[in-house]
N, C-alpha and C positions, 0 to 999 in steps of 0.2 A: 507549462511550468506549474508545479504544485505549490512551490514556495520561492520567494525571492527576497533576500536579505542583504543589505549593504552595511558595511561597518568600516570605520577608519582605525588603523593601527594606533594603539595608545603611545607607543614609543617612537615609531617612524612616521614623522609628519608627512602628509600628502601620500600615504600608502593606504590603499583601500582594498577591502575584500568584498567580493560579490559571491553570495552563496545562492545557487539556483538548484532546486530539487525537481527532477523530472521522474515520470513513472518508470522509465528505463532508458538505457543508452540509445535505443532506436528513436525514442521521442526527442532526446537531445539532438541527435543528428538531423532529424526532420526540422527542428527549430532553427538550426544553423542554415538551412536551405530556404527558409521563408524570406519573402521580400523585405520585411522590416529589419532583418539581420544583415543584409548586404552592405549598407553604409558602414556598419561597425567592422565588417570583414575587410572592406576597402581601406578603412582607416588603419587597421592593424598592419596591413601590407605596406604602409608607408614608413614602417620602422620608427614610430613616434615615442617608443618607451626608452627610459634610461636603462643602463646596464642592470641586468637581473630584474628588470621591472615589467617584462612582458607577461601577459596573462598566462596562467597555467590552469588547464582543466584536468580534473581528476574524477575518477569514478570509484564508488564504494558501495557496499551493501549497508542499508540502514538496519539498525538494531531495534527490535521492538521493546517497548517499556514493559516492565514486569506486569503491570496491571493489564496491558493489552494481551500479553501472553496468557494470563489467567482467564481473561474473558474469552479468548479464542479457544482455550482448552475446554471451558465449560460449554461453549457452543458446539465443539466437536463431540463432546460426550453426549449432549442432548440430541445431536443429529444421529449418533450411533444408536442411542436408545430408541429414537423414533423408528429408525430403520429396523431394529430388532422387533419392535411391536408389529410392524407391517409384515414381517416374515412369519410371525406366530399365527396359528389359526385362531380366529376370533371365537370366544366363548358364546354359545347360543344364548339369546335373550330368553327370559322366562316364558314369554309368549310363543317362542319358537320350539319349546320342548314338547315332546310327545305328550298326549293327554294322560297316558298311564303314569308317566313320570311325575306330572303335576299332581296327580291324585296321591301318589306315595308321599310327596313332599307336604301335602296338606294335613 
């Protein structure tokens, strides 16, 4: 789990919300098979919840904050720029130039 948050409903007493964030749905499914999860699974199978009180799991795609998107965009541009530099032939250094060219430049 990347994040785990618990909150109680402000209007419905004794109503709690658990928010767990996982890397992906596969990670959530693996979590549900872990030994520490089994007592909870057994408890839920005893039908202990009031009407409409059973836990509900939902999945969604997270949205990136604007500043994260901007940072990612700059990183992508920098990566593309670096890749472009690697594709271009390097300029010869002054000491690599032929002697006659050096003399003309002097």
